[in-house]
C-alpha positions, 0 to 999 in steps of 0.5 A: 479546494479547486486544483483538488476537486479538478484533479479527483474529477480528472481521476475518476474519468477515463483519459480521451480517445486520441484523434485524426491520424493517430490512434493510441492502444489506451487500457481505459477504451472500449474493448476491441480485438486488441488485449490490453492491460496496465500491469502484465501478468506473469505468463505475459513476462514469461513470453515475453522473455522467450520471444526476444530470447528465442534463437530466432529473433533478431534483438534490437536496442534504442531508436530503430527505424524500417523504412518504406519499401524494406521488408523483415522476415522472422521474429522482431525484437527491441529492448528499450528505445523506439520501433518505427516500422514503416515497411513490411514485417513477416513474423512476430512484433515484441518490444520491451520497455518502449514504445512501437510506431506502425506508420502509414504503409506499414504491414505486420504479419503476426503477433505483436506483443508490448509490456512496457510502452505503447503501441501507436498505429497511424492510419493506412497500416495493416495489421494481421494477428492479435496484439497485446499492450501493457503500459506498465513496465517490464521487470526485466533487465539485459544481462551482459550476453544481451539476454532478457532476465527477469529483475530480482524483485526487491526485498524488504527490510523485514525479508532480509532480517528472516532466517528460514528453512522448510521441510516436508514429512509425508504430506504436512511441509513445516517451516520454521523461521525467526524473524523481527516483527518488522517495527521498532517501539517504545514497549516492546524495542525489537520483536523477535517473532520464532516459531514453525509453520505447519501447511498441509495441502488435503484436496488440491482446492483445500489448504490448511496451515498451522502458525505458531509464533512465539515473540520476545520483546527486547526492550527489557523487563517492565511491570505491566507486561510479560517479556514474551508474547504469542500469536497462534493461528489456525486457517482452512481455506478451500480455493476456487470460484468461490474461495471461503475459508475460517481462521481462528487466533489465540494471542497476546501482543502488543497492538498500535491505536492507529495504523498512520501516520506511518506505516508499521516500518517506517514508525519503527526506522523513526523510532529506532534511528530518531527517538520518534515514535509515531504510534502509541500501543496497548496489550491485547490478550484473548481469542478470535475467529474469522470466516470470510467468503470471495465469490469473485476475484475482486470481492471479499466478504469477512465476518470476525469475532474476538474476545480478548483483555486489553491492557494499557502498558507503560514505555521502556527504554529502548536505544535508539542511534540518535538523540538516544539522550532524549526522552521518548513520548509518554504511552497513553493509557487505555480504557481497561477492561475485557471487550467483545468485538463483533466485525464486518468487513467488505473489500473491493480492490481490483489493483493491478499489484498490492505494493505498487499499483497504477490502475484499479479501485480499493475500497474496503469498509469495517463495522465493528460492535464493542461491548465490555461488562467491566471498562475502566475507563479514563479520566476526560473532560466532558466536552470529549466523551461522558463518562461511560457505563462502568457496572456492565452494558458499555457498547459502541460501534465504530465504522472506517472507509477507504476508498481509493483510486488509481489511474494510469493516464500515459505510460509516464503519468499517473494521477491517484486519489484516496478518501478515508473517514473513520470513527465512531458511529453508534452506542456510547463513545469510543474508548481511547484505544480506538479515537482518532486523530489528524496530522503528521507525514501520511495523511496530512504531511504539511502539518505536526504530527498529531496535530489535530487531536480534539483536546479541549483548552487547558487540557495538558497530557505529555503523550498527545493521544488522539482523542477525536471522535471521527475524521475524515481526509482526501488525499490526490497526488500526480505522479509523472516518471523522471530520468534521474541517472543517480548512480553508476552503470557497469558496462557489459562485455560488449560495450553496450548498456549494462547494469545500473546502480544507484537510482535510474529512474524516480516518481515526481509527485505532486501532491494535495492533500485536506482533511478534519477531525472532530469530535461529535455533538451538540456543545461548543466547537462539537459537529452535529453527529448527523451532519460533516463539518463545514468545508472552511473548517478542513485543513488544507496542504499541499506539496511535492517530492521524488519517490523512488521506489525504496525511498521518497522525499516531500517538501510539504506546506500547509495552506489554511494555518501559518506552518513551515514547510516540512521535510518528510522521508518516506520508506513506502507509498503514501497509499 
């Protein structure tokens, strides 16, 4: 626990400035004449490629040194390596995925652009011009002709399984698409989404769309649900400062209880390959609406309302590649009924990238108040919850909080932390479909799936439902970039470094997690509603692994209980 606390403190503070005779350009340092960021925006990448490919640029690769007394006139560009300047350069200096050293006596008359590395400047250095430094690697490759080109963004598997075509008539743009639902589960099998999307821009700042999607469930017929679902959505958004919008939805769809222990696509692959579905599901049919305002790029405020019928669904028997003869885990029954839900959400997001952030904050808090006049509750032990009112007047409140911090300490070292809390906050106790649990590959990978469900002794349910009122967890990870070179590099026609096929680099990840799920109340084994559990009651684990971007593998071990070492394969980042 001391290690976890120390790591969180390290994550929240800025790195110390370098001392003495060397100055390291640091994205967390106070603002100066330099423009320094962690992640380069698209326009900077365009500048980088243009400067490197300019016909007047002298292009180099690897480690290059300009000794004292030397003089170079013109544009100087380097890709992958270290450029050490101790002489005089008259012209711009560009470095892509490398480090620029300005040694004592160096003089540069021109703009400096470093993307994917650092600028290390010694004393007794002259520089006339602006400098821009971005630590995150530039998404570029060197072609066989020696030019820099933008590396094609890796497409997700769901994108690869999507067919679409677009055309425009007047001011309305229409897109017809056929795609998978991005997952596979024991209720629907592989859901197929199809339908048109209509988009129009009435003015430069106004954007409107109507998205009509049918959902075909391929798992086969079931007595308690249809083979067909739908989602119809209309959005109107006014862009600018501030940005605001309104949307409405009409839907009949299958939704999961919880958004963990795996991401949607990961749970789908687990179900398809190994017949292990890590989520539970229920059917929602109804209507909803949302309004939001975004006064600043980092802030977003949202208010939503929905009225829907929520029903239990039973498992079907979709095919899986392995273990197809095994039985699927039962899907838990829910508290059926019609629910009217009002939600309020606040987002604060300063991450430099949504998919693979390296710096910034992400804070999301959401409150939901739900009522029902015809709830049909599942019978649960009184130790889990009192019987909710069934003749009308049922009302409950749920609060969730997700705080994430990403900190880049050096170009290759990163510390990330997360605090997550969710559960019942007021009114009657939560229905089954909104209760929580812990344990599994995501939040506590050192423990089995649903290791902490709050089920009392003697309670047996093959579905292993989540029964806890509340849950809290913290996650800490330290990432450092390492070279693996697992693959083959295709030499270009000049015999120099060409395109690499395989895993060239990966993140070595050291992780630690802690969490607790509990029932709130005054009974045996419960925690008072106005308190958090004592730290000695929390579960702890630690692990190590490699994250190559599209696939990761970890070894995780419980520190608080006698559990065997767990081997976990992930297809997406933990958070």
